[in-house]
Structures are given as C-alpha cells and as structure tokens.
N, C-alpha and C positions, 0 to 999 in steps of 0.2 A: 737964038743961039745957034752959031754955026757947028758943024760936025767936029771940028778941031777942039773947040772949047768944051763941047759935050763929051768928048772922048776923055779930055783931061779931068773933067769933073767926075766921071765914072771911075777913072783910075784912082783919083784922090779918095773918093767915097769908098771904094774897095779897100783901099789901104787903111782908111779910118776905121771901117768895120772889122778888118782884120786885127788892127791894133787894139780895138775895143774888145774884140773876142779874146785876143791874147791876154789883155789886161784882166778881163773877166776870169778867164781860165786860171791866170796866176793867183788872183785873189781867191779864187775857190780852192785852189791847190794849198795855198798859205793858211786859210782859216778853216776850210770845212771838210777836208779829207782827214781820215783817221790818222793820227800821228802817234799812236801808242804802240808799244812792243813788249807786251808782257801777257803771261797766261793767266794770271790770278784775277779775280773779280775786280780788284782795285790796287792801286798802289799808294802807300802812306809816304807823303812827303813832309818831312820835318823842316821847318824854315826857322832857323835860329834868329834871335833879335839882332838887328843891324846887319843882316845879310844883304848882299847886292844881287843884282840880276846874274852876273856872270857865275855866282856861286850856285844859284838855283839851277841855271842851264847845265852846270857840271853835274849837279846831282841827278838831273833827269836825263842826262846823255845815254845812259844805259837802258832806258826804258822808252826812248822816243825813236820814232823812224827817222826823223830829221831834226836835229838841234838848230840847223840853219833856218828852216821855216818857222820853227818856234820863236827864235830870235826876231825874225822879221815881223811875226805877228805881235810879239810883245811890244816891239817899238810902235807899230802903228796903233795899237790899242792903249797906249800910254801906261803899261805896266812896268816897262823898263826902269822907270825912276820911282815907282811906287810899290816896292816889295813889302809885303807885311809878313810878319812872323806868325807862327802857329803851326798847327797840324792839319794838312789838307788831304782828302782822299780823292784820287783821280780814277775814274772808272775805266775799265777796259774798253778800248774802242773809241776813246774821246778824240775829238780834233782840237786843233790849237785855240779855236774861239771858246770851246767849252773848258779846256784847261785853264785858260787865262781868267775866265769868268769864275771859276772855282777859287783861283789863287787870290783874286780880288775880293772875294766874298768872305763869309764868316768862318772862322777857324773852327775845327771840330773839337768837340769836348773829349777828354781823356778820363777814363775811370781810374781813379786813385784808391787803392785798398790797402789798409793796414790793420793788422790785429793787435795782439798785446805786446808791448815793449816795456823793457825794464827802465829805460831812461829816454830823454827827449833826444840824445844823441842817436840812440838806435832808430828813433822814429825819423830823424833827419835823413839818415842813411837809406832807409826804405823809401821815403817819398822821393828822394833824388834820383832814384832809379826808374821812376814812373813819369816825371815831368822834368821840364828843362830848368832845374834848380840845383845849385850845389849845396851840400851839407852846411857849410859854414854860413851861407846866406840865410838858410833856414833857421839855423841856431840862433844867429843874431836877431832875427824876428821873434824866435821863441822866448829868449831871455831878455828882450828889450825892457828896461826897467820901468820906463814911463808907461808902457802898454800894461805891464803886470801891475803897477800901482793903480792905474786907472780903472782896472777890472777886478781889484781885490784878490789878486794872486801874488805869489812870491815864487822865487826860483825853485823851491823845494816842492810846492804843490802845483806848479804850472801844468804838469803832465796830466792833471786830472781834467783839463780843458779839452783834451783830444780823445774823442770817443771812437773806439775802433769800429769801423764801418767801410762802406764804399761810397765815395763821393765823386762828383764831377767837376773837373777843372779844365780850362784852357791849357794846352801843353806849355805855353809860354807864360802862365801866370807869375806874378811876383811872389816873393816869400812873404811880404806883409799881406798880401790878398789871400794867400793860402791860410796864414794864421787867423785872419779876420773872419774868414769862412768858418773855420773851426770853432771860433767863438760863437758865431751865429747858431751853429748847430748845437752847441753846448747849451745856449739859452733857450732854444726850442725844446731840447730834451728835458730841461728843468721847468716844466710847466707848473701850474698852481698845485696841481694834485701832488706831484713829487715833492715840491717845496713844503707843502703841508705834512706829508709823511716824515720828511726830515725832521721837521720841528717836533713831531710827536715822539720821535725817539731821542730827541735832544741833540741832534747833530747839524752842523752847517752843511752846506752842499759839498764844500771841499773835503770835510771830515768824513761824509758818506763815501766819497771815492777813495780816501785812505783806508777806511775799514773794508770796503769792497776789495781793494787791492790785496789785503791779507786774507780775505775769505776766499778770493780766487786762488790765491797760492796755496792755501790749506786744502781746498776741496778738489779732489780729483774727479768727482762726479757732480754734474750740475744740480741733480735733484737733492743733494745733501747741502748746497750752499744756504739755503734759508735756515737750517737747524744750526749749522756753524756760525752763522751771522747771529742767531739767537744766543749762543753761548757767549760770544764776545760781547754783546749788548748787556747780557746779565752781568758779566764781570764789570763792565764800565758803571752800571748802576750801583754795584756794591763797592766801587772804588778799588777793586782788585787789579793787579797787574795783568795785562792781556797774556803775557808769556807765550807769544806767538814764535815759533821756531823761523818762519820765513823772515821776521823782522831781524832776527839774528844774523841769518845768512846775508841779507842786504847789508847789515851794518859792517860785517866782515869784508864783503866786496867794496863797500864805499870807503872804508877805512885804508884798505890796500890799494884802492884805485884800480882794482883788477876785477872787471865784471865778467870775465870769462872763467872765473873761479868755479869750480865744480865742488859742491858740498852736499853729499847725500845723507849725512848724518851729523846733527848738531851734538857736539861734546859739551861737558860740563865746563870746561875751561873757556869755551866760546861764550857762554852766558855771562862771563864777566867783561866782555868787551865794551869799552866806554864810548858810547855813541848814543844820540837822541832817538835813534831807530831802535835800540835794544829794549823791547818791551819786558824783559825780564828785570831790567834795572829801573826803568822809568814807568810811572803811572800814566794812564791815558793813551792817547794815539801818538804815533809818530809825527813828525812835522810834515810829512808828505807821503804820497803813495809809493809803495815799494815795488809797483808794477802797474801798468796801464790797466785798470779794470774794464771788463766789457760790460754791456748794457745789463746782461743777465746778472752779473755779480752786484752791480749797483741796485738792481731791482730786488735782489735777494736781501740786501741790507735794509732797503726800504719796506719790504714785506717779510720780516723775519718770522720764524716759527716760534710760537709762544710755548715755552717749557721751562723746566727748572734746572737744565743741565748747566754745569759750570766748568766741566773738564771734557777733553776728548783725546783719544790716542788712535793711531793707525790700528785697523782691525786686521790681524794677519790672515784670518780665515775668509775675508770678504774683500778682495782686491779692490782698491780705489775708495773704500769706505773707512768710516771710523766706529770706535766704540765710545759711547758717551756715559758720563758719571755725574751724579748729583752732588757728591761729597768727595772729600780727599780720600777717604778709605776706599770707596768704590773705584777711584781713579787709579790708586795705587796698584790695586789688583790687576786692573786692566793694563796698566803700564808694565807690569812684570811680564805679561804674555808677550807685550810688543818687544820688550829688551830680549827676551829669550829668542823671539823669532829673528830679530835683526842681527843677534849675534850668530845664530845658526846659518844666517845668509853670509855671514863674514863681511858685513858692511860696517867697516871701521871709520870711514871718513866720507 
C-alpha cells in the first residue's frame, strides 16, 4: 500500500471513528442521560384511553429536560405508536430509556376507598373522583338489569353488593370491571359461616344488609349495634312493625327526590308517609337498604345480642346511646324523658 492510499485510509478511518463516536454520544444522550426535571420522588402520569404520543409528550413537557430527545427515543423504541392507558410512576432522575420502559410496562394500581353512601348515585360520584370513570358509566353498570337478574339482585337492593372498604384497581379500569370486582368481594365476604348465621336468624343475605343499614343509622356507637340488631330481630319474630325512624326519613327523601333533605326529628305526620320504606306502616323489612351498611353493621346483625328488649329510644343522659325497654309501659316512660329533652333542645325538625 503506497503512502497516499495509506493516508486516505487513515483519514477515512478517523472520520469513521469520529462518526461512530458522535453516533454513540448522541445515542447515549438520547437514551441514557437523565431527562427528568422535578424535585419530588416520582411523577404520576395519567394516560387516558385512546391518547396519542403527542398528548403524552405535552403532559410530560413540564417535567422533562428535553421533550425533543424523549420524542426521538420513543420513535426508536417503537413506543410512538403503542401508547397504553393507565397510571405510571416516573422516578426522579430517570432517563428516556427507563421512562419508555415504564410506559410500556404494567399500569400502577390505584387505591379506591369508599365508606357509607345513601344511594348508588352517591357511590358513583365518589368512585369517579378516584379512577378514570364517569358517574353515568358506573350507574349504567350498577343498574344493568341483566347483571342484577343473573346475580339475584334488583334495583332497590343492589347497593348491598358494595361493601365499604379500600380496593385496588387500575386507573383506567372499565365500569363493568369495577362492578364485577365488587361482586367478587361480596361473594368472598359471604362465606359459609356468615351464610349459616343468616339462615339461623331467618334472613337472606340481602335482607341482612337491609337490616344492617337500619341498625347503622340508628346506632351512634358501634358497641351498641348488636343490642339494637337484637331488638329488631325480636320484633321481626313477633311480626311487629320495626317502627324505625331512619326508614321514615329515607321514605321522605325518596318521595321528594331530595336526598339532601335534613331531618333531625321525625314528626307524627311523617309516620303516615306512603312508602314501602316506611316501617311504621308496613310489616317486615323495606325493599332495600336505606344506607350502605359497613362490615361491622352486617356482622352485628349476624351476631346480635340475645335479650328480651322490644323498644329503645335515645338516652338524653348518655350521648350516642339508647335506653331499652321490654314492654310498652317501660318504653313510654323512657320516651317521655326523650321528648322532654328534645323539646328543651328546641329541635322541631
């Protein structure tokens, strides 16, 4: 090889190495240099269903050092056209390679918590604030007739299927999936032991929830729930009307379609309201829960206190508790104390 050719070869080799070095540096810059710009430990990225890459890049623009390099990395790794919905946690000081691997991976679960609600409409509103579902989609799933028929529920007792607790869902879960998971949880709760206890007190699973909803609305203190449950079960055995004030309040709200109605005192005229929920007019249990009972209230009905009480009224001297009576004479004496107290408090409605 003559000197000229050797010189040309060296020059070409040098340019090749330089180009290779530049290519390597650029690749490293695109994929492996830190590209996040936030102080918290991680950034929560919520990707809505049917989002495209441009929308993701816009969402991340304020927390990335370079949206341009992220764009290049996404194209080269094939993420550009494979955007997945869900919740993704991007740790501080992540590079583009790590970010894209996270976005291509499994969505994070979201903890969904709900407590007691009066209606499924309230539950839908609560859940829709925690995952990517609107209230109407949830309500359609909750009240789907074929689903209710297949699982022995109806529109009035369907709320008993939703047990207050904390659950894990993917942020972009469907309304049907949310409902179905609630059914699975309900079935797990109703194990053989609880089903056996329900049969022992002569109630179906749904009716246990109905009675538990009344017990919970009556009992200000959890330790009194088994005793109040015992009163109502005693009345049911004797075919007496339950005469539960919370059912009258629910009947009035339901009749007026105003569930924001505040009623602190049930009046005698209220007891005449025509409604299947009015346990002063109708024997037995209402057609559905008047409240979403919690697990403790349900267990209080399944494990009631064994006693002979048939009546109870608020105890003016022991806040949150009640005075119990075994007969009408005893109850009327207790009731006089309560009426005197509530009148002194000037609570007229």
